[in-house]
N, C-alpha and C positions, 0 to 999 in steps of 0.2 A: 428061566427057560433057556435052554441052549440055543445058540445061533443056528439058524438053518444053513445048509450048505451054500445057498445063494447069497445070504447076507455075509457069510464068511469070505466068499470070493470077492464080493464088493469091497469089504474091509481091506483085504490084502492089496487089491488094485489101488485103492485110495492111499494106503501107506506107501506103496511103491511109487506112486505119482509124486507124493511129497518128497520122497528121497531123491527122485530125479529132478524135480522142479527147483528145489532149493539150491543145489550146486550149480544148476544152469543159470539161475538168477545171479548168484555170486560171481560166476565167470563172466556173465554179460556185463555186470557192473564193473568188474576189474578190467576187462579187456577194452572198455570204452574210456577208462580214466587213467590207466597205468601204462607207461611207455618208457623206453630207454631215454635217459635225460639228453635232450638235444644240445645242451650246453657242453656236453662232453666232446661234441664234434664242432664246437664253435670256431669260427675264423675271425681274424682281426684285420681291418683295413687300415692302412697307414693314415695317420692324421685324424683319426676318429676322436671326438671329444664327447664327454658326458658331463653335463652340468647338473649339480644337485638342485632339487626343487625347494621352494619355500612356500609357506602358506598352508592353510588348512584344507583338508580334503572336502570336495564338494559333496553334498548329500542330497538325496532325492528319494522320496518314497516310491513304492511300486505303483502307486496310483496317481501321483502328482508330479508337478514340475519343480525344478530346482528354484532356489531363491533368485531374485533379480528380475529385470525386465524380460518378458518373453522374447526369445530370439537373440538376446544380447550375449556377447561373448566375453570371455575373461580378459584380463589385462595382458596375459601371455599371448592369446590369439590376436588381440588388437595390435600388439607390438610386431607380430610377424606378418600379418596381412591387413594393414590398415585400410586398404581399399575394399575389403570384404568383411565388414564388422558384424555381420549377422548370419545366423544359420536358420535353416528350415529342415525339419525332420519329417520323413514320410515313408510310406510303403508303396511298392510297385506291384503290379500284376495281382490285384485283388478281384475276386469274382463276386458279383451281387446276384440277386434273383433274376436278373435279365439273362444270365447264362442258363442253359437248359439243365445243367447238372449242379445248380447251386441255389441257395436260399438267401434272402436278406434284402431289405429295402435300403435306400440311400441313408435313411435315418439310422437304421441298424448297423450300417457300415461306419457312419461318422461318429456315433456316440462313443463306442469303445476306443476309437482313434483319439478322440479328445481326452478321454479318461487316462490314456497312456502317454499323453503329451505329444502326439503327432500333429503336424501342421497341415499335412496333405495326404491324400490317398489317390493312387492312380488305378482306375479300374481297367481290367483287360477282359471284358466279357466276350463270350463266344457269340459271333453274329448269328442271329436268327431273324424271325420276321420283324422284330422291333427296329431293325436298322432302316426300315422304310418310313418310319415315323418322322415328322419334321422336328428338328432341334434336338434329336436324341444324343448328339455328341456335344451339346453345349455344356461347358463346365459350370459347376454350381458351388456355392458355399453353403454347407449344411452344418449346423451346430458348431459354428466357428472353425470348421475344417474344410479346406479346399478339396473338391472332388473333380478330377479330370476323368471324363468318360471316354476311355479308349476301347479298343477291341483287340482280341487275340486273333490276328489275321493270318491265315495260311498263305504262304507264298508257294505257288505251284511248284512241285517237285523239289523244293528246297527245305522247307521247315516252317516254323511258326515265329511270328513277330508280335510284339506289343506295339500297336500303332496308335498314336495320338496326334490329332490335328487335321483329320479329314472331315469334311462336312458329311460325307456318306461313304460307306465302304461296301464292296461286294463281299460275299461270304468266302471268296478265295481270290487272291491277287494273281492274275495270270501274266503280269508283266515282270520286269526284272526288279531286283532290290534297289539299284540306283534310281529307277523310275519311281518307285514308291517313296524313296527318300526325297526326291525333288518335289513330289506332290505334297508331302507333309511340311516341308520347309517353307513352302509358299504360304502356309497357314500357321507358321510358328510352332510346329509340332516336332515330333521325333519318331524314329523307328528303332526298336530294340530287338535283338535276337533273344528269344526265350526258349526254355527247355533244350538248350543246345546239345546236352549229352544225356537226354532222357533214356531210361531203359526201354521205353516204348518207341519203336522205330518210327511210327507214324507221327510222333511229336518231335523227334530229334532233328537237328540240323544236318542235312544230308550231303551238301555240296561243300567243296573245299573253301570257296570264297565267301567272305562276309562283307565285301566291298559294297557300300551303300548303307550299312547300319551305323547309326550314331552311337549306340550303346550295346553292351553284351552282358546279359544277366548270368554272371559266373556263380552266383549263389541262388539256388532254387530249392525251396523246401520240398516241393513235390518230387523233384529228381531224387533227392536224398532219401525220402520216405520210400519211394518205390524200390530204390536200390537196396535199402535195408530190409524191407519187408520180404524181398525175394531171397534173402540170405538166411543163414542159420540163426541170426540174432533178431529176426523179425518179431517173433512173439515177445522177446524181452523188451524191445522198444515199444511195442503196443501196450504191454503191462505197465511199463514205466510212464507212458503218457497218461493212461487212465488213472493210475495212482497219483500222478503229479497234479491232476485236476483237483483231487481232493485236498491236496496240500497247497494249492495255488502256486505250483511250480511246474506246470505242464510246459511252459516256455523253455525251461531248462532241459526238460526231457526231450523236446524237439531238437534242441541244439546238440544233444548227444548223438544225433544221427550222423554228424560229421566225424566219423571214426578215422578218416584219413587226415584229420585236422585240415590244413589248407591245401593239401595236394589232391584235390578231388578231380575227376575227369574234366569238369567244366572249367575249373581254375587253370589246369594245365593247358586246356585248349585256348583260354584267353591269352595266356602268356605267349603261346606259340603264334596265335593270329596277330597279336599286337606288334610283333616284330615286323610285320609288313603292312598292317592296316591300322590306321589311327582311329581308335574308338574308345569310348569311356567304359569303365568297369562299374557295374551296378549289381544290386541284389534284389530278387523278387520273391514273393510269397507263393504265388499261384494258389492262394487259399480259397477253398470252397467250403462254405457251411452247407452240409449235406441234408440236414433235417431240422425240423422244429420239434422241440420237446417242451414239457411243462415248465422247465426252468430256463428255456431260451434256445438259441441256435446251437447246433453241435456239428462239427467242432466250433467253438466260439471264436470270434474275431480277436477279442482282447489279448489272450496269451500270444497269438501269432504276431500281433503288432509289436511285441517286445523282442522278436527273434531277429529278423533281418531288416535293419533300418538304414535308410539312405540320408546322410547329413549333407545338405547343400550349403556352399559358401555363397552368400548374397551381399549385394551392396546396400540393401535396405530391407526392412522386414517384409515378408511376403505380403503382396498386395491383397486387400480385401475384395478387389474387383476380380471376379473369376477369370475373365479373359486375360487380364494383365498378369495375374498369378500364374496362369498356364504358360504364358510366354516366358516368365522369369524362371520357372521350373525347367522348361525346355532348354533355355539357354545354358543354365548351369549343368544339366545333364550332357548336352552336346559338347560343352567345353571341357568336361571332366572336373568341374569344380565341386567335388564331393568326396566323402569317404563313407565306408560302410561299417556298421557295427553288427556283430553277431552276438546278440544278447546284451543285457545290462546297459540299455541305451541311456539310462539316467546318469551313468558315470562317464559316458563317452564324450561329453562336451569338453572342449579344450584341446582336442587333438588337431594338430596342424602338421602338414608336410609341405615344404616349400623349397625353392631354390634361391640361394643368395649369390650375388655376383653382378658384374657390370654387363654381362652378355645380353644382347637384345633378342627378343623372341623372333624366330624365323617366320617368314611369310608363308603363304601357301605354295610358293614355287618349289619349296623343298619337300613337300608332302610325298610320302612314299606310295600312296595309292592315288590314282588319277582322279578319283571321285571325291577326295577329301576337300571340299570347298569351303569349310568353315575356317576363317582366319583365326589364329591364336588370339585369345582375349588380351587386350592391353593390361599391363599391371604396373604398379609403382616402380620407379627405377631401382634396380637391384633386388626386387622382391617378386618372385614368380610363383603363382599358385599351382596346384596340381592341374595337369592337362597342358602345361606349357611345353613348348618345343624350343630348345635353346642350342646355340652353338657352344661347344665345349671350350672353356678357356682355363688358364691356370688359376684364375680367381674364383672359379665356380665352386659352390659348396651346396650341400643338401642339409636341411635342418628338419628335425622332427621334434615337436613339443608334445609331450605325453599328457593325457588327462590327469587331473588331480585325484580322480577316483580310480577304481579298478583293482584294489587289493594292495598288499604290502610290496609286491614285486612284479615287474613286467619284463617279458622277453621281447626285445626289439630286433627284427630281422630286416636287413636291407637286401633287396633283390635287384639284380641286373639281368634283363632278358629272362626273367623267371628263376634264375639261379641265385642261391644265397651267397653273398659275398661278405656279409658281416652279421654277426649275431652277438648280442650282449644283454646283460641284465641291467635294468635301470629302475629307479623308483618312480612312483606316480608324481606327475608334475615336473619331471626333469626334462632336460633338453639334450638331444643327441645330434651331433654334426658330423658330416663326412666330406671328404675331398674326392669327388669322382675322378678317376684317372683315365677312363676309357669312354668313348661314345656308347650309348645304349639306352634302354628303357628302364628307368629306376622306379621302384615303388617300395613301400614300407608296410610290413605287417607287425602288429603288436599282439602278443599273446599274454593272457593271464598266466602267470608263471606256475601256479600250483605249489605243491610241497616237494622240496628237494629231498630225495631218499638215497643220496649217493649216486649210484649208477642208474637209478630209476627216478622218475618224476610222476607224482600223483596229481591229477587234476589240471594239467596244462590244457589251455583251450584257446584256439584262435579267436581274437576279439575284434581288432580294428584293421581295416584295409584301406590304404590310400589309393587314389588314382595315380597313374604314373606321371613322371616328368621325364621327357626324352632329351638327351644330349646328342647332337649330331657332330660329325667331324668338323673341326674349325676350318 
C-alpha cells in the first residue's frame, strides 16, 4: 500500500530532523572539547623548577575509596604540610527535602555521599516553616557522613549566602553582611556568597562589596547549567546528561558545562574581589533532586557528588562528634586550607600548594579589609599552607605537588592576581616550584592536558584549584 500524504510528510520531517540533529550533536561535542592549544601561548617564570615524580599511580574505583587509612595523605603531602596530615572531602550547598523545591531525606543525602567517598555534606536549604522547630540546625552524623544543616539565607538587597552556625535564622537577613559574619563566628560557623553570577538576577550578588563573607563559591553547577540551557547548546547538554546517566557518566556530562574552562564569570569575580577582600575560594553544587521516580530521586545525588568537591587540610581526621566536626570544617574553610576538584575526585588526593621560606605570617593588622578578623593560621617554620598571608622575601618560594593520578600529562598554571604568569606541562606526581618576584595573590590551577593536536588540544579540562597564598610588600 502506498504511503498516505500525511505519512509521507511525517517521514520527511523525521529525516530532516535527523539530518539537523546529528551535525548539531557533533558540533556540540567538538565545541566543548576542542580548543586552541593553551601551551602555544605559555610563558615561563624565571627560577621555575619541575621535579619528576616517582611511584605508582593511585587508583580508586568510581564507587569506593583509595587504599590506605581513610583521610590519610601520601608521603609527598606529609613532607610538604606535616602539620596538616589529613584531608576531608565534601560537598557544599546541597538541598534536601526541607527545601520547598527539592526532595530527599537526610539518609538519602548521606548514603550516596558515603558511596562516593565524601566525608561531609553541607546543606543549604531554603528557609521555610521548619526553621521555627527546635534543634533544626544541629549538625548530625548519618551513615558515617557528617551533615551540617545550614540555610540559603537571603541578605536583603545584596544576594544569597550559605549560612552555617546560627541557632535560628530569619527567612531574610535585613542587617549587613559583617553583622551576619559576627553572628555566625560566635557559634563557630561561616558565611559564604553563593550564586554570585547567576543568570537569575534575584539570586545573583548585586552589590560591589563582599566584606563580611568568609568564602566565595566560584564554582556553582546551577549557575553553569542555567547559563548553558539559555544558550544554543542547551539541548546538547541536556541530551548529554540524560545519555550519560545510562552510561554512568552523567557527572562528566555536567562538567562539560564549563565551556569557558576556568574563566567563568564567577571565577573572574573571585579574582577581582580577592585583590581587596580576603576570603576563601570554594565550590558548591546547589543540587536539588526534583522528583521521586520508581528507580530513585532525579536528578540523583551520587553523580553530582563527583563533580565539585572541596578537599580540606586538617590536623586530624574529621571528628565523629557532629559539633566538633562542624567547627573543624568551618575553621578550614575560613582559613582557606582547602582545594577544589572539578571531577575525578578519586585521583585528586595528593595535591598540595604551599609556600616555602623563612617569612613569618602577617597578623591581622595588615589585612586589606577592615572586617577580616581571622588571624592567619600558625604553620610549621618555613611551611605555609594555602590561605597564608606572608611578607615577600628573596627566600620565598611557591611549591605545588601534583596528584599521582589524573592522566598521562597535566597542565599547571600559576596565577598572580588572576593573571597567568606561568604555564607548563608536568607529569602526575611531580613537583613544581616558583620564585615569586612581586607581591600579589597567587594561586594554582591544574588542568587535565587532553590530547595535543599541534595547534589544537582535544579534551583539556580544568581539574584542581588551590586557594591563594598572598605575598605583601616587605
